[in-house]
N, C-alpha and C positions, 0 to 999 in steps of 0.2 A: 425451467429457467432460473438462474441464480442472480440476485442483485443484493445491494445493501452492504454486503461484506465480501471480502476477496474469496474467490473459489480457488482452491489448490488442486493440482492434478490428481493427488492421491484420493481426495474426496470424490472427484468426478469419476475416477476409475472404479471406486467402490460402488457408486450409484449405478454405473453402467452394468457391473456384474450382477447387482441385486435386482434391478428393475428392467434390464435389457433395453434401456432407453438412454440416449445421450443427455448429459446435463450441460447446458450452455450458459454462458455468463453474459450479462449486459450491464450497461452503466445506467442505473436508476438514480436520478438527481432531481431533487424537489424543484429546483429553479427552472428546469428544462423539461423533465419528463423522462423518457427512455430514448435517448438519441443514438446510442450505439448498442449493437447486439451481435454476438459471435455466431452468426449463422454460417453453415456450410464450411466449418473449420474441421481439420482432421482431429481424430480422437485424442491425439497427444498435445493439443493446443488449447486445452480448457481454460488456462489461466489468462488468455486474452479476453478483453471486453469487446473485441470485434471491430467492425467498421461502422461508419455513420449510416443510419437508415436513410431512405431516399430524400426525406424532407430536410435533413440536417447536414451541416458542414462542421468539420473540426480542423484545427490547426495546432501545431506545437510551437510555442513562442520561446524565444531566448534559449534555444537549444545549446546544450553543452555535452559533448560526447554522446550525441544521439538522444539525449533526454531533455524535454522542455515542458513548459506548463501547458496543460490541455485547455484549449479555448473552444467554445461551442457557439453555434449560431443556427437559428431556425425558428419555427412556429411554436406557439404555446409557452413562451417565456413567462415567468412570474411577473406580476404587476408591481409588487413592492415587498420589502421586508417590513414586518410590523413593528418590532421592538429591538433596537431603535429603528424608527421609521426611515426607510430609504427607498425612494421610488426607483423603478427600473432604469430610467434614463440616467440616474446618477451612478449606476453600477456598471452598465454596459459601456463599451467604448464607442467612439463616434461612428464606427462601422457596424455596430450591433453585436459585437462579440462579447461573450460572457467568459471571464477568466475563472476557472473552477478551483484553482489552488492545488489541483492534482498534478503531479509530475508523471509524464508518460513517455513511452517510446513506441516506434513502429517497427514491425518486422518487414522482411522483403516483400511480402504480399500486401502490406498496408494495414495489417491488423494492429490495433492499439493495445498496449499492455500498460497498466498502471504500475508506477514504481514507488510512489509514496506521496506525501503532502509536502508542499514547499516549506511550511512552518516546522515540520518535524525532521528535516534533513540535518544530519550531524556533519559538521565541518571539521575534519581531522587534518590539521596542517594543510588546508587547501584541497583535500580530497573529500569528496562527498560520499556519505554513507546513508543509505536509506534504512531506517529501523525495520520497516516491513520486510525487507530482504533478509536481514539477519534473523528476524523472528520466524520466517518461513523455514530457515535452516534449522534453528533450534527446535521448532515444533515438529520437525520431521524426525527428530531423535526418538527412538522407541521408548525412552525412559523420561521424556518430558511431556507433560500434559498441555501446558501453554506458557508462552513467554512474553516478555515485555522489554523492549530495548529503548533506551533514551540517551540523551547527551548528558555528560557531566563535564564541567569546566576543568581544564587542565593547563598548568602553567607553561608547558612546552608546546603542545599541539593545539591549544585553544579549546578544543573539545575532544572527548573520546566517548565511544559507546560503552555503556554498562548495561547489564541484563539482570532482570529478576525472572524467576521461573517457578512454576508449580511442578514439583517432581512427580514422577509416577512411582509405581511399586514393582521392582526396587528402584531406588533413586539413582541417578547417574553420579559418577564421581567427577570431580573437577577435571581430571585428566581425560576422561571420556568426552566431556563437553568440548574441551579445547581441541582434542584430536578430531572430533566431528566437524568443528568450525574450520580447522585448518584444511580439511579435505574439500570444503565447499566454498570457502570465502577467502578473499585476499587478506593478508595479515593485518592491514589497518582497519578492517571491518570487524575483526574479532573483539568481542567485549573485553574490556580490561578487568572488569569485576563481574562475577556471577553470584547472585544472592538467591537463596531459597526462600520462598514465601508460600503462604497458604491461600492467598487470593491476590487478584490483580485489579487495578482500577478500571472500571468499565462504565460506559454510558448506560442509559435505560434500555437501549436496544442491544446491549451486549458487546458493543465495539470497545476496543481498548481506548482509554481516556488519555489523550496526550497532554502533557504539561510542558511548561517552559523549562529549559535546561536547569539542572541543579547546580548550585555553586559550591557544593561540598568538595573538599579537597580529597 
């Protein structure tokens, strides 16, 4: 079972070939526990975090084009945040729902897929871009080790996506990266700038560290 970081289909397929066991994904969240798990899904559906386990409920709020904020309700909720102190009653709504801050969508079978974080969404002239989606595309390029996409202020569109990436050996050309993005992304989701770096900002657990949008021109 995979939790804590997004599981991509390519990794799940490699795991299956090597260990002859399926690798399934769940939503592990410290405030709630393990409320969703991708059980009984087809082999090509590894990127879903699944459906609520029997004790839990989930809903998508403020949906737009099928994507909304994932909210959870069930037993085992946290008591409080320590620093700064926030008791559970001040965090949950009046019906006991916890807003995770994750944006998600459902497929036709009801399985949940995470799309990104509310705070990290890039607004390109009113069109929403999820950095995680663009990063998955870039990371799938055979000459890219890892990428990081964020918003940069833009005088015409408000924000645009820009990308930093750690190249492989050999490194990709800018033309290769743009062609790869055009094949898999809508034009407004393609980063305006690609920058080569040797490292990317990460948390102590290895997740990419999201920052507020840059105001650089």
